[in-house]
N, C-alpha and C positions, 0 to 999 in steps of 0.2 A: 352039717356044720359049715361046709363051704358056702351053701346058699345063704345061710343066716349071716355069715361074715360079709358076703357081698351086699346084702340088704342093709346091714349096719353101716358099711362104708358109703353107700349111696345116700344114706340119710344125713351124712356129714357134709355133703356137697352143698354149696350156696344155692339158695332158691332164687330164681330170677325175680327181679323187683317189678311187680305188676303195677304198683302205685306210681313208679317213675314213668312207665309207658303211658299211664292214663293222664299224667300231667303235662306230657309233651304237647305243645301247641301245634296243630297242623299248619303247614306253610300258608295255606289260603287264609286261615283265621288270623295269623300273625300280620299278614299284609292288610287284611280288612280292618283290623284294630288300629293299625298305623294310619291308614287312610281316614278313618273316622275321627281320630284325634286331630289330624291335620285339618280336616274340614271344620271341626269345632273351633280351631284357632282362627281360620280364615273367615268364618262367619260371625265372629264375636261382635262386630259392629251392628249386626241385625237385631240384637237384643238377647234376652234370656230364654225365650221360647222358640228356639230353633230345633227343627226336627230333621235328622239326617238318616236316610235309608239307603243302604248299599244294595244294588241289584244283584240277585243271585246269579252265579255263573257256574256252568257245568265244567268249565275248563279248569284243569289243574295248573295253578300258577307255579308250582314247583318250589324248590328251596329259594328263599330270597333273604339273605343275611342283611341286616341293617337296612330295612326298606326306607327309602327317602321319597315321599310323595311330592308331586309338583302339579301345577295347573298349566296345561297347554295353552289355555286362554286366560290372559290376565284379568283381574277384577275380582270383586266379591262373588263367590259362587252362589247361584240361585237357580231354582228350578232344576231341570235335568242337566247334570254336568258330567264331564269326563275328567278323571284324575289319572295322571301318569305316575308310575312308580319306578325309580331306579333302585337297583339292588347293590349294596356294598359301595365300592368306589367305581363301578362300571357305569359311565354315563352314555355309552354308545348304544345301549339297548334299554328299552323301557317296556313295561307291560301297562295295560290300561284297564281301569274299572269304571263302571257307570254308577252314578249316585243321584239321588233326588234330595234337594235342600228346600225345605218349606219353613216359612215363618210368617207371622202376621206383622206387617209393617205399615207405617203411616206414610201416605203419599198425597201428592196434590192432584185434584181433579178440577175441571172447569165448571164454574157455577152458572155461567151464562154464555150464550153462543159468541164465538170469536171468529171474525171474518179474515180471509187472507189479506195480509198487509197491515192488519190492525196491530197497534202496540198493546202488549199484554200488561194489564194492570193487576196489582195484587188483590184488589177488591173483586176481580172476576174469578178468583180461585178459592177453593175450599179444600178441607182435609177429608181423607177417607182411609179406612183400614182394610187391607186385603191380604190374602195369602200370597206371598211373594212368588210362588210357583205359577200363579195365574197372571202375573204382571209381565209386560214387555220389558226388555232390557232398555235402560236409558230413562226409566221413570224418575220423576223429580220429587225430592223430599226437602227442598230448600227454596222458599219463595224468592230469595235474592237472586237465584239463578234464572228465574222466569221474568221478574219485573223488568220492564223496559225492552224486552225482546220483541221481535216482530213475528207474527204468525205466518207460516208458509202455506197453510191450507185452512179450510174451514174446520173449526173444532166445535162439535156439538156439546151441549151441557152434559155433565156426568162423565166426560171422557177423561181418562188418565193422561196427564200431561207428560210428554216425553221430549227428549232432546231434539228428535228429528222433526218435530212439529213447529219449530221456531228457529230464528236466526238473529244474529246481531243486526242492529240498524246500519244501513249503508252510510258510511262516512265519505266514500268515494263512489261515484256512479260512472258506468261505462259511457264513453263519449265525451265526458266533461274534461275541461282543461284544469289541471291540478298542479300544485307546486311539488317538484321533486327535489329533495336534498340529497346530494351525493357526498358521502363522508369517507375519507381515507387518511392515510398517514400524511400529515402536513397540509391537507386541503379540506375545504368545506364549501361546496358550491350548490346554489339553488337555481333552478330554471323551470319554466313551464313545460309540461308534457301532457300527452293525451292518455287518459285512463282507458284501457281496453277491457276491463272487467269491473263488476261491482265488488265492493269490499267493505267489511266491517273492521272495527278497530283491532289491530293485531294480525289481520289476515294478509296474505301475500298475493298480489295481483300482477297482471301484465300491464306494461305501459309502452308508449311509443314516443321517442324523442323527435326533435325538429328535423333531424337528418334520417328519420324513419328507422332508427335502430330500436329493436324490441328488447326490453329489459324486464326484470321483475323487481317490484318494490314492495316494501311493507307499509301498511296503512298506519300512520302515527297520529292522525287527527283529521278534522274536517277538511277535505280536499288537500290532504298533505300525504306525501309518500317519502320513503327513505330507502336509499341504496348504499350499502357498505362495500367499499373496495379494499 
């Protein structure tokens, strides 16, 4: 009777919830899901057919309450990328994951050969579609950013056009005498100076005044610089 009473009492104890344990999200999976959602938002400008793959890691990321992903390198993620994650309110430590972002994007290619120093014309460009993971960073997808620029190297036909293949036209050339305008509170003075560098519109170059003082000025127009005091 004592044994039967003990068995009856044990049957009344609460049974551990197996379903609750099964629905708990492992720490690594919670972080991965947060990173994937973050990358989906960051790559929205690439179109609707973006594919994001997180690299498998054997490391246990441990508990990470309220994961907050961030990009160590600014810009739209593309190709192989690193994503950092802060946990909770702690910004002093971060864990990092690797991911691959792929998408077919439309970009500019060169239709005919372009020589160094040649001005780039929109008629020399064409469109092509490529998986973004195969493209170099800095590829161009806007003809307005290329038209009128100067090629810095020979660009063969079929080449994907990137920022580092071109520059702005020189509006100030090294060794030339140009007009410097000095602007400050209560004064506005212009004088001739010598340009020590080449410069396109908006760039900052070195200059030398009549008394051999070296300053830096901003290119504001053809053969014109400005210094703010």
